[in-house]
C-alpha positions as CSV (number, residue, x, y, z in Angstrom):
1,M,-8.8,-36.5,107.3
2,K,-5.1,-30.0,111.0
3,K,-0.5,-22.7,112.8
4,F,-0.3,-26.5,112.6
5,K,-2.9,-27.7,115.1
6,T,-5.5,-25.3,113.9
7,L,-5.1,-26.1,110.2
8,A,-4.7,-29.8,110.9
9,I,-8.0,-29.7,112.8
10,L,-9.6,-27.9,109.8
11,L,-8.2,-30.6,107.5
12,A,-9.6,-33.3,109.7
13,G,-12.9,-31.6,109.3
14,I,-12.4,-31.7,105.5
15,L,-11.4,-35.3,105.7
16,V,-14.7,-36.4,107.3
17,L,-17.3,-39.0,106.7
18,S,-18.9,-38.9,103.3
19,A,-22.7,-38.9,102.8
20,C,-24.3,-42.3,102.0
21,N,-27.5,-44.2,102.0
22,S,-29.1,-44.5,105.4
23,N,-30.5,-48.0,104.6
24,T,-28.8,-50.3,107.0
25,G,-29.3,-53.4,104.9
26,N,-28.7,-56.9,106.2
27,T,-25.4,-57.6,108.0
28,G,-26.1,-61.3,108.3
29,K,-26.2,-61.1,112.1
30,E,-27.8,-58.8,114.5
31,P,-25.5,-57.2,117.1
32,S,-26.0,-59.0,120.4
33,D,-26.0,-57.7,124.0
34,S,-24.6,-61.0,125.1
35,G,-22.3,-59.2,127.5
36,S,-25.2,-57.9,129.5
37,Q,-27.1,-61.1,129.2
38,Q,-24.2,-63.1,130.6
39,Q,-23.9,-60.6,133.5
40,E,-27.5,-61.2,134.4
41,E,-27.2,-65.0,134.3
42,T,-24.0,-65.4,136.3
43,T,-23.9,-66.7,139.8
44,D,-22.9,-64.6,142.8
45,G,-19.5,-66.2,142.7
46,E,-19.0,-65.4,139.1
47,K,-19.9,-61.7,139.6
48,D,-16.7,-61.4,141.7
49,K,-14.5,-62.6,138.9
50,P,-12.3,-59.9,137.2
51,A,-13.7,-58.7,133.9
52,D,-10.9,-60.2,131.9
53,E,-11.8,-63.7,133.2
54,M,-15.4,-63.5,132.1
55,K,-15.6,-63.7,128.4
56,N,-18.0,-63.4,125.5
57,V,-17.1,-65.0,122.2
58,D,-18.1,-64.1,118.7
59,E,-18.7,-67.4,116.8
60,A,-17.9,-66.0,113.4
61,T,-14.4,-64.6,114.3
62,G,-13.4,-66.2,117.6
63,Y,-13.0,-62.7,119.1
64,E,-13.3,-62.6,122.9
65,W,-14.3,-59.6,125.0
66,P,-14.8,-59.2,128.7
67,A,-18.3,-59.3,130.3
68,L,-18.3,-56.1,132.3
69,P,-20.0,-55.7,135.6
70,K,-23.3,-53.7,135.8
71,G,-22.9,-50.0,136.5
72,D,-24.0,-47.9,139.4
73,G,-26.7,-45.9,137.4
74,S,-24.4,-43.0,136.6
75,E,-25.1,-40.7,133.6
76,I,-22.3,-40.6,131.0
77,I,-22.0,-37.5,128.9
78,V,-20.8,-38.0,125.4
79,W,-20.0,-35.3,122.8
80,N,-20.3,-36.4,119.2
81,R,-20.2,-34.4,115.9
82,P,-23.0,-33.8,113.5
83,F,-21.7,-35.2,110.3
84,E,-24.1,-36.4,107.6
85,E,-27.8,-37.1,108.5
86,W,-27.3,-40.8,108.3
87,N,-24.3,-40.7,110.5
88,Q,-26.1,-38.8,113.3
89,K,-29.1,-41.0,113.0
90,H,-26.9,-44.1,113.4
91,F,-25.3,-42.9,116.6
92,E,-28.6,-41.6,118.0
93,E,-29.9,-45.2,117.6
94,K,-26.8,-46.7,119.2
95,V,-27.3,-44.6,122.3
96,E,-30.9,-45.6,122.5
97,Q,-29.9,-49.3,122.2
98,Y,-27.2,-48.9,124.8
99,N,-29.6,-47.3,127.2
100,Q,-32.0,-50.1,126.7
101,A,-29.4,-52.8,127.2
102,D,-29.5,-52.6,131.0
103,R,-25.7,-52.1,131.4
104,G,-26.1,-50.0,134.5
105,Y,-25.3,-46.6,132.9
106,T,-27.3,-44.0,131.0
107,V,-25.6,-42.2,128.1
108,K,-26.6,-38.6,127.3
109,Q,-25.2,-37.7,123.9
110,E,-24.8,-34.1,122.5
111,F,-23.9,-33.3,118.9
112,V,-21.5,-30.3,118.9
113,S,-20.8,-28.5,115.6
114,D,-17.3,-28.0,114.2
115,A,-17.9,-24.2,114.3
116,T,-18.3,-24.2,118.1
117,W,-16.4,-27.4,119.2
118,G,-13.1,-25.8,120.0
119,E,-14.7,-22.9,122.0
120,Q,-17.0,-25.2,123.9
121,M,-14.3,-27.8,124.7
122,V,-11.9,-25.1,126.0
123,A,-14.6,-23.6,128.2
124,A,-15.7,-27.0,129.5
125,Q,-12.1,-28.1,130.3
126,A,-11.4,-24.8,132.0
127,T,-14.4,-25.3,134.3
128,K,-13.8,-29.0,134.7
129,T,-17.1,-29.8,133.1
130,A,-15.8,-31.6,130.0
131,P,-17.8,-34.6,128.7
132,D,-16.8,-38.0,130.0
133,V,-16.3,-39.3,126.5
134,Y,-15.9,-37.4,123.2
135,L,-14.9,-37.8,119.6
136,A,-11.4,-36.9,118.5
137,S,-9.6,-37.0,115.2
138,Y,-6.3,-38.8,114.9
139,N,-4.2,-35.7,114.2
140,H,-5.7,-34.0,117.2
141,L,-4.7,-36.7,119.7
142,W,-1.1,-35.6,120.3
143,G,-2.2,-32.2,121.4
144,S,-4.6,-33.8,124.0
145,V,-1.9,-36.2,125.2
146,D,0.6,-33.4,125.5
147,D,-1.9,-31.3,127.4
148,E,-2.8,-34.3,129.6
149,T,-6.6,-33.8,128.9
150,I,-7.3,-37.4,128.0
151,L,-6.6,-40.7,129.7
152,P,-4.4,-43.6,128.5
153,L,-6.6,-46.7,128.0
154,N,-4.1,-49.4,128.9
155,D,-5.3,-49.8,132.5
156,I,-9.0,-49.4,131.5
157,F,-9.6,-51.6,128.5
158,A,-9.0,-55.4,128.4
159,Q,-5.8,-56.4,126.7
160,S,-7.7,-58.4,124.2
161,Q,-9.6,-55.2,123.1
162,L,-6.4,-53.3,122.6
163,D,-4.7,-56.2,120.8
164,D,-7.7,-56.3,118.4
165,I,-6.9,-52.9,117.0
166,S,-5.2,-53.2,113.6
167,D,-1.5,-52.7,114.0
168,N,-1.1,-49.6,111.8
169,V,-4.1,-48.0,113.5
170,R,-2.8,-48.8,117.0
171,E,0.3,-46.8,116.1
172,M,-1.9,-43.9,115.2
173,V,-3.5,-43.8,118.7
174,S,-0.4,-44.6,120.7
175,F,2.3,-42.4,122.2
176,N,5.1,-43.5,124.5
177,D,3.8,-47.1,124.4
178,K,0.4,-46.1,125.7
179,V,-3.0,-46.2,123.8
180,Y,-4.9,-42.9,124.2
181,A,-8.0,-43.5,122.0
182,Y,-10.2,-46.3,120.8
183,P,-10.5,-45.9,117.0
184,Q,-13.8,-45.9,115.3
185,L,-12.8,-45.7,111.6
186,V,-10.1,-44.8,109.2
187,E,-10.4,-43.1,105.8
188,P,-7.5,-43.4,103.4
189,S,-6.8,-40.1,101.6
190,T,-5.5,-41.5,98.4
191,V,-7.7,-43.7,96.2
192,L,-7.7,-44.0,92.4
193,F,-11.2,-43.8,90.8
194,Y,-11.5,-44.7,87.2
195,R,-14.2,-45.1,84.5
196,T,-14.3,-48.8,83.4
197,D,-16.3,-47.9,80.3
198,K,-13.8,-45.3,79.2
199,F,-11.0,-47.8,79.9
200,A,-12.6,-50.4,77.7
201,E,-13.2,-47.8,75.0
202,A,-9.5,-46.7,75.1
203,G,-8.3,-50.3,75.2
204,I,-6.9,-50.2,78.7
205,D,-7.3,-53.6,80.4
206,K,-6.3,-52.9,84.0
207,A,-5.8,-50.2,86.5
208,P,-2.3,-48.7,86.4
209,T,0.1,-49.8,89.1
210,T,3.2,-47.7,88.2
211,W,3.7,-44.0,87.5
212,A,4.5,-44.9,83.9
213,E,1.3,-47.0,83.5
214,L,-0.7,-44.1,84.9
215,I,0.7,-41.7,82.3
216,E,0.2,-44.3,79.6
217,A,-3.5,-44.8,80.6
218,A,-4.0,-41.0,80.7
219,E,-2.5,-40.7,77.3
220,K,-4.9,-43.3,75.9
221,L,-7.9,-41.6,77.6
222,K,-6.9,-38.1,76.3
223,P,-8.4,-38.6,72.8
224,L,-11.8,-39.4,74.4
225,T,-11.8,-36.0,76.2
226,D,-13.2,-32.7,75.0
227,N,-13.0,-29.1,76.1
228,N,-14.9,-29.9,79.2
229,S,-13.1,-33.1,80.3
230,F,-9.7,-34.4,81.2
231,A,-8.0,-37.7,81.5
232,L,-7.0,-37.4,85.1
233,G,-7.6,-35.3,88.2
234,I,-5.1,-34.8,91.0
235,A,-4.9,-32.5,94.0
236,G,-4.6,-28.8,93.1
237,F,-1.7,-26.7,94.2
238,G,-1.7,-24.9,97.5
239,V,-3.3,-26.4,100.6
240,D,-4.8,-29.4,98.7
241,M,-1.4,-30.4,97.2
242,A,0.2,-30.0,100.7
243,W,-2.0,-32.7,102.3
244,G,-3.3,-34.5,99.3
245,T,0.1,-35.8,98.4
246,W,1.2,-37.1,101.8
247,G,0.7,-40.7,100.6
248,W,2.6,-40.0,97.3
249,Q,5.5,-38.5,99.3
250,L,5.9,-41.6,101.5
251,G,5.4,-43.9,98.5
252,A,8.1,-42.2,96.5
253,A,10.6,-41.4,99.3
254,G,9.8,-43.7,102.1
255,H,10.1,-40.8,104.6
256,W,8.7,-37.4,105.4
257,P,10.4,-34.1,104.2
258,I,11.9,-33.6,107.7
259,E,14.1,-36.0,109.6
260,D,12.5,-38.0,112.4
261,S,14.5,-36.0,114.9
262,W,13.0,-32.9,113.4
263,A,16.5,-31.4,113.3
264,K,17.0,-31.2,109.6
265,P,15.1,-31.2,106.3
266,A,14.9,-34.4,104.3
267,V,13.8,-33.3,100.8
268,D,15.9,-35.5,98.5
269,D,16.1,-36.8,95.0
270,S,12.9,-38.9,95.6
271,Y,11.0,-35.7,96.1
272,K,12.6,-34.3,93.0
273,E,11.5,-37.4,91.0
274,L,7.9,-37.0,92.3
275,A,8.0,-33.3,91.3
276,L,9.1,-34.3,87.8
277,F,6.3,-36.8,87.6
278,W,3.8,-34.1,88.3
279,K,5.5,-31.9,85.7
280,E,5.1,-34.7,83.1
281,L,1.4,-34.8,83.8
282,Y,1.1,-31.1,83.3
283,D,3.4,-30.9,80.3
284,K,1.4,-33.6,78.5
285,Q,-1.9,-31.8,79.4
286,L,-3.2,-34.9,81.1
287,V,-4.5,-33.0,84.1
288,P,-6.3,-29.6,84.2
289,E,-3.9,-26.7,84.9
290,Q,-6.2,-25.6,87.7
291,A,-8.0,-28.3,89.7
292,L,-11.7,-28.5,88.9
293,S,-12.6,-28.8,92.6
294,A,-11.2,-29.2,96.0
295,Y,-9.4,-32.6,96.6
296,N,-12.0,-33.8,99.0
297,D,-14.8,-33.2,96.4
298,I,-15.2,-35.8,93.6
299,T,-18.0,-33.9,91.9
300,P,-16.0,-33.2,88.6
301,Y,-15.5,-37.0,88.2
302,G,-19.2,-37.6,88.9
303,E,-20.2,-35.0,86.3
304,E,-17.9,-36.8,83.8
305,G,-15.3,-34.0,83.7
306,L,-12.6,-36.5,84.7
307,F,-12.1,-40.1,83.5
308,M,-9.6,-40.9,86.3
309,A,-9.4,-39.1,89.6
310,F,-7.5,-39.3,92.9
311,S,-9.5,-38.5,96.1
312,G,-10.1,-40.0,99.5
313,S,-12.3,-43.1,100.1
314,W,-15.1,-40.7,101.1
315,G,-15.7,-40.2,97.4
316,I,-17.2,-43.6,97.1
317,A,-20.3,-42.7,99.1
318,Q,-20.6,-39.4,97.2
319,L,-20.6,-41.2,93.9
320,I,-23.0,-43.9,95.1
321,N,-25.5,-41.3,96.4
322,D,-25.2,-38.4,93.9
323,Y,-24.0,-40.1,90.7
324,P,-25.2,-43.7,90.7
325,E,-25.0,-44.0,86.9
326,V,-21.4,-43.0,86.9
327,W,-20.7,-45.3,89.9
328,E,-22.0,-48.2,87.9
329,N,-19.1,-47.7,85.5
330,T,-16.5,-46.9,88.1
331,A,-13.9,-49.0,89.8
332,I,-11.4,-48.0,92.5
333,A,-7.8,-49.1,92.8
334,V,-4.8,-48.9,95.0
335,P,-2.8,-45.8,93.9
336,P,0.2,-46.5,91.7
337,T,3.8,-46.3,92.9
338,K,6.9,-45.4,91.0
339,D,7.9,-49.1,90.4
340,G,4.7,-50.9,91.3
341,N,5.9,-51.8,94.8
342,T,3.0,-53.5,96.6
343,N,4.4,-53.1,100.1
344,S,5.1,-49.4,100.4
345,T,3.0,-46.8,102.2
346,I,0.6,-45.3,99.7
347,S,-1.7,-43.1,101.8
348,T,-2.4,-41.4,105.1
349,N,-5.4,-42.4,107.2
350,G,-7.8,-39.8,108.6
351,G,-10.7,-40.6,110.7
352,W,-12.2,-40.6,114.2
353,T,-11.7,-42.0,117.7
354,Y,-13.3,-42.0,121.1
355,V,-11.4,-40.7,124.1
356,I,-12.0,-40.5,127.8
357,D,-11.6,-37.1,129.6
358,A,-8.7,-37.0,132.0
359,L,-10.9,-35.5,134.8
360,T,-13.9,-37.7,134.5
361,Q,-15.1,-39.3,137.7
362,K,-16.9,-42.0,135.7
363,V,-14.1,-43.9,134.1
364,D,-15.9,-47.3,134.4
365,G,-19.0,-45.9,132.8
366,A,-17.0,-44.2,130.0
367,Y,-15.3,-47.5,129.4
368,N,-18.5,-49.4,129.4
369,Y,-20.1,-47.3,126.7
370,I,-17.0,-47.2,124.4
371,S,-16.5,-50.9,124.9
372,W,-20.1,-51.7,124.0
373,L,-20.1,-49.3,121.0
374,L,-16.7,-50.2,119.5
375,A,-14.8,-53.0,121.2
376,E,-17.2,-55.9,121.9
377,D,-19.4,-57.8,119.4
378,P,-17.8,-57.2,115.9
379,A,-21.2,-57.1,114.3
380,R,-22.1,-53.9,116.1
381,P,-19.3,-51.7,114.6
382,A,-19.7,-53.6,111.3
383,E,-23.2,-52.1,110.9
384,F,-21.6,-48.6,110.5
385,F,-19.5,-49.6,107.6
386,E,-22.4,-51.1,105.8
387,I,-24.5,-48.0,106.0
388,A,-21.4,-46.0,105.1
389,Q,-21.2,-47.9,101.8
390,Y,-17.8,-49.3,102.8
391,S,-16.3,-46.0,102.0
392,K,-14.4,-46.2,105.3
393,S,-12.4,-49.0,106.8
394,P,-12.7,-50.8,110.2
395,T,-10.0,-50.4,112.8
396,R,-10.3,-53.8,114.4
397,K,-8.9,-57.1,113.2
398,S,-12.1,-59.0,114.3
399,V,-14.4,-56.5,112.5
400,H,-12.4,-57.1,109.2
401,D,-12.7,-60.8,109.8
402,Y,-16.5,-60.5,110.5
403,I,-17.1,-58.6,107.4
404,D,-15.1,-61.1,105.3
405,K,-17.0,-64.1,106.8
406,A,-20.5,-62.9,107.7
407,V,-21.3,-60.0,105.3
408,S,-21.6,-59.9,101.5
409,A,-19.5,-56.7,101.2
410,P,-19.0,-55.1,97.7
411,D,-15.7,-55.6,96.0
412,H,-14.6,-52.0,96.6
413,S,-14.5,-52.7,100.4
414,G,-11.5,-54.9,100.0
415,V,-9.6,-52.2,98.1
416,V,-10.4,-49.6,100.7
417,A,-9.2,-52.0,103.4
418,E,-6.0,-52.7,101.5
419,I,-5.2,-49.0,101.1
420,A,-6.1,-48.3,104.7
421,G,-3.8,-51.2,105.8
422,R,-0.9,-49.6,103.9
423,A,-1.5,-46.1,105.2
424,V,-0.1,-44.2,108.2
425,A,-1.1,-41.4,110.4
426,E,-1.1,-37.9,109.1
427,P,2.2,-36.1,110.0
428,N,2.6,-34.2,113.3
429,Y,5.1,-31.6,112.1
430,P,3.8,-28.1,111.3
431,F,1.7,-27.9,108.2
432,S,3.9,-25.1,106.9
433,I,6.4,-27.8,106.1
434,S,3.8,-29.6,103.9
435,Q,3.1,-26.3,102.2
436,E,6.8,-25.9,101.3
437,V,6.7,-29.4,99.6
438,A,3.6,-28.3,97.7
439,T,5.5,-25.1,96.6
440,L,8.3,-27.4,95.4
441,F,5.9,-29.4,93.2
442,E,4.3,-26.2,91.8
443,K,7.7,-24.6,91.0
444,V,8.8,-27.6,89.1
445,A,5.5,-28.6,87.4
446,L,4.1,-25.2,86.5
447,L,6.7,-22.4,87.0
448,G,9.6,-23.9,85.2
449,T,12.0,-23.8,88.1
450,D,15.0,-26.2,87.8
451,A,14.2,-29.3,89.9
452,D,17.5,-29.2,91.8
453,Q,17.1,-25.5,92.6
454,A,13.5,-26.1,93.8
455,V,14.7,-28.9,96.1
456,K,17.4,-26.6,97.6
457,E,14.8,-23.9,98.2
458,A,12.4,-26.3,99.9
459,N,15.1,-27.5,102.2
460,D,16.2,-24.0,103.0
461,A,12.6,-23.0,103.8
462,I,12.1,-26.1,106.0
463,T,15.3,-25.3,107.8
464,E,14.0,-21.8,108.6
465,I,10.8,-23.4,110.0
466,I,12.7,-25.8,112.2
467,E,14.8,-23.0,113.6
468,R,12.0,-20.5,114.0
469,E,9.7,-23.0,115.8
470,Q,12.5,-24.8,117.6
471,L,11.3,-28.2,116.4
472,E,14.4,-30.3,117.0
473,G,13.7,-33.1,119.4
474,K,9.9,-32.4,119.6
475,N,8.7,-35.2,117.3
476,P,6.2,-37.1,119.6
477,R,6.7,-40.3,117.6
478,N,10.5,-40.4,117.7
């Protein structure tokens, strides 16, 4: 799931892993350490072969990865983040398993809180004592690339490992044709949750796929509501509307509210139509005038205050853990588009990656650990998604294949994967631009401002931001 870098980082902290059951279950296959086994069994002649020539193969997917040479005994420092208890336990266990795998390196992992991460990292980089490997959110990568504090991975990882990254995710970790992070997971920020029992009671036979169908479904659900419930929940105005509608903006317009050159604003009639769609939802009292919770919190839906709700995929784990009875009558769906288009972008992806510090003297060891953890046997990263209740999506093609072929994943995992596959990275332009778009929606939907006038005011405000912050030509992806 961040003025822009700071707020973007904060939003990434909001868009983080959702709590879920720590029961690992049965993946159908135990992760192997076949890489280290093969290294021990090779002849002296084979030990001299380049890593790319010595392969391990996963039988379920056909994915190949290099058998890396044994390390020199160095200690590799890794900084992680203390998310949910189950998440921290999982990565503590992974470090233990790695250290027991006789790969030739020892990993020492430290969990650094969000509250102190920035201060500690700045201090460590200033004294050249930054960790060899650390966790980074997608929307924080460009700042690290621009500051030259992380290494490109193209000359470190095997080509097969980079090619295995899902295409849309590879774009998220790439700048100037170089890959700067190995992705762990993605979380789509726009998912439709709906009550199947309420749909049946209202005579609705399928999830809405168009804006018109969403309004129709909400109108059918409205008679079932009372003073404490609503047909639909969407992002509230302000900060939540600014980032919680990124997917809607791209689905409606096909572009961001600023030109790719960052030279001019690009709020057009498509944005006006989206604003008028929000207005219809409010005019018909299908949504609460004031959101019942933050966008990243699906509690009101779990407490039966909403019969449909938009939130991120992290809401799945929250419902499974905190509201199991409601989850039994819940399904999730791809968010609707204006015309039901099944190819358009419908969400942004948040999530986390692993990066290598630019000043590390232990590149081989850093690579060895990230490779083992994320880029070798598909069964190993697949474990994480099982204990995360499939509320997040894999970032590797072979891991998707492995889950499809070797694991009995729940139906909702396919929906999450579809949305994540039609999602893009969160925007890099200043967050103040997103706030102007949210203001546009609020003016039209709640304040009665003429839609054309509101569009003009949004473009004027974005023009001021472009000029004030001298944005022209600074888009790192253009």
